[in-house]
TORGU-291292 format. One record per residue: residue number from 1; residue in one letter; y, x, z of N, C-alpha, C in turn. Coordinates in nm, 2 decimals, m for minus. Example, Ala and Ser with C-alpha at 12.3 -4.5 7.8 and 13.67 -1.06 7.14 Angstrom:
<sites>
1 A m0.57 1.32 0.78 m0.45 1.23 0.78 m0.33 1.32 0.78
2 S m0.22 1.28 0.71 m0.11 1.37 0.71 0.00 1.29 0.79
</sites>
This chain:
<sites>
1 M m0.87 2.72 m0.19 m0.96 2.70 m0.30 m0.89 2.60 m0.40
2 P m0.88 2.63 m0.52 m0.81 2.54 m0.62 m0.90 2.42 m0.64
3 I m0.84 2.31 m0.67 m0.91 2.18 m0.70 m0.95 2.19 m0.85
4 A m1.08 2.16 m0.87 m1.12 2.16 m1.01 m1.07 2.03 m1.08
5 Q m1.05 2.05 m1.21 m1.00 1.93 m1.29 m1.12 1.84 m1.32
6 C m1.09 1.72 m1.33 m1.20 1.62 m1.37 m1.24 1.66 m1.51
7 K m1.37 1.67 m1.53 m1.43 1.70 m1.66 m1.41 1.58 m1.75
8 K m1.40 1.60 m1.88 m1.40 1.49 m1.97 m1.53 1.40 m1.96
9 Q m1.51 1.28 m1.98 m1.63 1.19 m1.97 m1.72 1.22 m2.08
10 K m1.85 1.23 m2.05 m1.95 1.26 m2.15 m1.97 1.14 m2.23
11 I m1.97 1.02 m2.17 m1.98 0.89 m2.24 m1.84 0.82 m2.22
12 K m1.78 0.79 m2.33 m1.65 0.71 m2.31 m1.68 0.57 m2.28
13 F m1.62 0.52 m2.17 m1.64 0.38 m2.13 m1.51 0.31 m2.14
14 D m1.53 0.18 m2.16 m1.42 0.09 m2.13 m1.48 m0.01 m2.04
15 A m1.39 m0.10 m1.98 m1.44 m0.19 m1.88 m1.56 m0.28 m1.93
16 E m1.55 m0.32 m2.05 m1.65 m0.41 m2.11 m1.78 m0.34 m2.13
17 S m1.78 m0.22 m2.18 m1.91 m0.15 m2.20 m1.97 m0.11 m2.06
18 F m1.89 m0.08 m1.96 m1.95 m0.04 m1.83 m2.01 m0.17 m1.77
19 I m1.95 m0.28 m1.79 m2.00 m0.41 m1.73 m2.14 m0.43 m1.79
20 Q m2.17 m0.39 m1.91 m2.30 m0.42 m1.97 m2.41 m0.35 m1.88
21 Y m2.38 m0.23 m1.83 m2.48 m0.17 m1.74 m2.50 m0.24 m1.61
22 L m2.40 m0.32 m1.57 m2.41 m0.39 m1.44 m2.46 m0.53 m1.45
23 L m2.48 m0.58 m1.57 m2.52 m0.72 m1.59 m2.66 m0.75 m1.52
24 P m2.76 m0.66 m1.52 m2.88 m0.69 m1.45 m2.86 m0.71 m1.30
25 L m2.75 m0.66 m1.25 m2.73 m0.66 m1.10 m2.66 m0.79 m1.06
26 Q m2.59 m0.85 m1.15 m2.50 m0.96 m1.11 m2.57 m1.07 m1.03
27 K m2.68 m1.12 m1.07 m2.76 m1.22 m1.00 m2.81 m1.17 m0.87
28 I m2.86 m1.05 m0.87 m2.91 m0.99 m0.74 m2.80 m0.97 m0.64
29 L m2.68 m0.93 m0.68 m2.57 m0.91 m0.58 m2.53 m1.03 m0.51
30 L m2.56 m1.15 m0.57 m2.52 m1.28 m0.50 m2.61 m1.30 m0.38
31 T m2.73 m1.24 m0.37 m2.82 m1.27 m0.26 m2.84 m1.14 m0.18
32 T m2.77 m1.03 m0.21 m2.79 m0.91 m0.14 m2.73 m0.92 0.00
33 P m2.79 m0.87 0.10 m2.74 m0.87 0.24 m2.60 m0.81 0.24
34 A m2.51 m0.87 0.32 m2.37 m0.82 0.33 m2.37 m0.68 0.39
35 L m2.28 m0.60 0.35 m2.25 m0.47 0.41 m2.13 m0.48 0.50
36 N m2.16 m0.47 0.63 m2.05 m0.49 0.73 m2.01 m0.37 0.79
37 S m1.88 m0.36 0.84 m1.83 m0.25 0.91 m1.90 m0.24 1.05
38 R m1.92 m0.12 1.09 m1.98 m0.11 1.23 m1.88 m0.10 1.34
39 G m1.76 m0.10 1.30 m1.65 m0.10 1.40 m1.54 m0.19 1.37
40 Y m1.42 m0.16 1.42 m1.30 m0.25 1.40 m1.23 m0.22 1.27
41 R m1.26 m0.10 1.21 m1.19 m0.07 1.08 m1.26 m0.13 0.96
42 P m1.19 m0.18 0.86 m1.26 m0.23 0.74 m1.32 m0.11 0.66
43 L m1.43 m0.15 0.59 m1.49 m0.05 0.51 m1.40 0.00 0.39
44 K m1.41 0.13 0.36 m1.33 0.19 0.25 m1.40 0.15 0.12
45 M m1.53 0.14 0.12 m1.61 0.10 0.00 m1.70 m0.01 0.02
46 T m1.69 m0.11 m0.07 m1.79 m0.22 m0.06 m1.92 m0.17 m0.12
47 F m2.03 m0.25 m0.10 m2.16 m0.21 m0.16 m2.15 m0.20 m0.31
48 E m2.07 m0.30 m0.37 m2.05 m0.30 m0.51 m1.98 m0.17 m0.56
49 D m1.88 m0.13 m0.48 m1.81 0.00 m0.51 m1.91 0.11 m0.51
50 Q m2.00 0.11 m0.42 m2.10 0.22 m0.41 m2.19 0.22 m0.53
51 L m2.24 0.10 m0.57 m2.32 0.09 m0.69 m2.25 0.14 m0.82
52 N m2.12 0.10 m0.83 m2.04 0.14 m0.95 m2.03 0.30 m0.95
53 A m2.00 0.35 m0.83 m1.99 0.50 m0.82 m2.12 0.57 m0.85
54 L m2.23 0.52 m0.80 m2.36 0.59 m0.83 m2.40 0.58 m0.97
55 L m2.37 0.46 m1.03 m2.40 0.45 m1.18 m2.32 0.54 m1.26
56 F m2.19 0.54 m1.23 m2.10 0.63 m1.31 m2.13 0.78 m1.29
57 Y m2.17 0.81 m1.16 m2.20 0.95 m1.13 m2.32 1.00 m1.22
58 H m2.42 0.91 m1.23 m2.54 0.95 m1.31 m2.52 0.94 m1.46
59 L m2.45 0.84 m1.50 m2.42 0.83 m1.65 m2.33 0.95 m1.70
60 Q m2.24 0.99 m1.61 m2.15 1.10 m1.65 m2.21 1.24 m1.61
61 E m2.32 1.24 m1.54 m2.38 1.37 m1.50 m2.28 1.46 m1.42
62 H m2.22 1.40 m1.32 m2.13 1.47 m1.24 m2.21 1.57 m1.16
63 E m2.15 1.68 m1.12 m2.22 1.79 m1.05 m2.22 1.77 m0.90
64 S m2.13 1.70 m0.85 m2.12 1.68 m0.70 m2.03 1.56 m0.67
65 A m2.04 1.52 m0.54 m1.95 1.42 m0.49 m1.80 1.46 m0.51
66 R m1.77 1.58 m0.48 m1.64 1.63 m0.50 m1.59 1.61 m0.64
67 D m1.67 1.64 m0.74 m1.64 1.63 m0.88 m1.62 1.48 m0.91
68 L m1.70 1.39 m0.86 m1.68 1.25 m0.88 m1.55 1.19 m0.82
69 V m1.53 1.23 m0.70 m1.41 1.18 m0.63 m1.28 1.24 m0.70
70 Q m1.29 1.36 m0.75 m1.17 1.41 m0.82 m1.15 1.33 m0.95
71 C m1.26 1.30 m1.02 m1.26 1.22 m1.14 m1.20 1.08 m1.11
72 M m1.23 1.02 m0.99 m1.18 0.89 m0.96 m1.03 0.89 m0.93
73 K m0.98 1.01 m0.91 m0.83 1.03 m0.89 m0.76 1.05 m1.02
74 E m0.82 1.12 m1.11 m0.76 1.17 m1.23 m0.79 1.09 m1.36
75 D m0.91 1.04 m1.38 m0.95 0.97 m1.50 m0.91 0.83 m1.49
76 D m0.84 0.78 m1.59 m0.78 0.64 m1.59 m0.90 0.54 m1.57
77 F m1.00 0.55 m1.65 m1.11 0.46 m1.64 m1.17 0.46 m1.50
78 A m1.21 0.57 m1.45 m1.27 0.58 m1.32 m1.17 0.53 m1.21
79 K m1.05 0.56 m1.22 m0.95 0.52 m1.12 m0.94 0.37 m1.11
80 N m0.94 0.31 m1.23 m0.92 0.16 m1.24 m1.05 0.08 m1.22
81 N m1.17 0.14 m1.25 m1.29 0.06 m1.26 m1.40 0.11 m1.16
82 I m1.39 0.23 m1.12 m1.50 0.28 m1.03 m1.45 0.30 m0.89
83 A m1.33 0.36 m0.87 m1.28 0.39 m0.74 m1.25 0.26 m0.66
84 P m1.27 0.26 m0.53 m1.23 0.15 m0.45 m1.08 0.13 m0.46
85 D m1.03 0.01 m0.43 m0.89 m0.02 m0.43 m0.82 0.08 m0.34
86 G m0.71 0.14 m0.38 m0.64 0.24 m0.30 m0.70 0.38 m0.30
87 G m0.81 0.40 m0.38 m0.87 0.53 m0.38 m0.96 0.56 m0.26
88 I m1.01 0.68 m0.25 m1.10 0.72 m0.14 m1.10 0.87 m0.13
89 S m1.10 0.92 m0.01 m1.11 1.06 0.02 m1.26 1.11 0.01
90 L m1.27 1.24 m0.01 m1.41 1.29 m0.02 m1.49 1.26 0.10
91 S m1.43 1.28 0.22 m1.51 1.26 0.34 m1.55 1.11 0.36
92 S m1.46 1.02 0.33 m1.49 0.88 0.34 m1.60 0.84 0.23
93 F m1.59 0.90 0.11 m1.69 0.87 0.01 m1.82 0.92 0.05
94 C m1.83 1.04 0.10 m1.96 1.10 0.14 m2.02 1.02 0.26
95 E m1.94 0.98 0.35 m1.98 0.90 0.47 m2.04 0.77 0.42
96 A m1.97 0.70 0.33 m2.01 0.57 0.28 m2.15 0.58 0.20
97 I m2.16 0.68 0.12 m2.28 0.70 0.03 m2.40 0.74 0.12
98 N m2.37 0.83 0.22 m2.48 0.89 0.29 m2.53 0.80 0.41
99 D m2.44 0.72 0.47 m2.47 0.65 0.59 m2.47 0.50 0.58
100 R m2.43 0.44 0.47 m2.42 0.30 0.46 m2.48 0.24 0.33
101 G m2.53 0.12 0.34 m2.58 0.06 0.22 m2.73 0.08 0.19
102 L m2.80 0.14 0.28 m2.95 0.16 0.25 m3.02 0.03 0.24
103 E m3.00 m0.06 0.34 m3.06 m0.19 0.34 m3.03 m0.26 0.21
104 Q m2.91 m0.26 0.16 m2.86 m0.33 0.04 m2.92 m0.26 m0.08
105 L m2.93 m0.13 m0.08 m2.98 m0.06 m0.20 m3.13 m0.08 m0.21
106 Q m3.20 m0.08 m0.10 m3.34 m0.11 m0.10 m3.37 m0.26 m0.15
107 Y m3.29 m0.35 m0.11 m3.30 m0.49 m0.16 m3.28 m0.49 m0.31
108 V m3.18 m0.43 m0.36 m3.15 m0.43 m0.51 m3.27 m0.37 m0.58
109 F m3.32 m0.26 m0.54 m3.43 m0.20 m0.61 m3.56 m0.29 m0.61
110 E m3.58 m0.35 m0.50 m3.70 m0.44 m0.49 m3.68 m0.56 m0.58
111 E m3.56 m0.61 m0.59 m3.53 m0.72 m0.68 m3.54 m0.69 m0.83
112 L m3.50 m0.56 m0.86 m3.51 m0.52 m1.00 m3.65 m0.51 m1.05
</sites>
């Protein structure tokens, strides 16, 4: 199956404009419970990486996790500002989003 190309960003971001969306979270993230690895391997995504990815996903109206991960590989802004350091595979991304960070996400929503 051919890999789809990353669609053009619906909203053009630069690092400064994207940070504006994150400003309400900065104070909350200081007191958010830590996201820890459940094993000996370090996490591929921090909780902040997860929030960045979720925000970017919804602002850009991506169609799937595959679409977002592809964009994090190809789009310069997403690669440098959204993707975790070193990038991330689709399976690791889905595992992180689906299985980790619920306690932290609930805390953030309650604080907002």
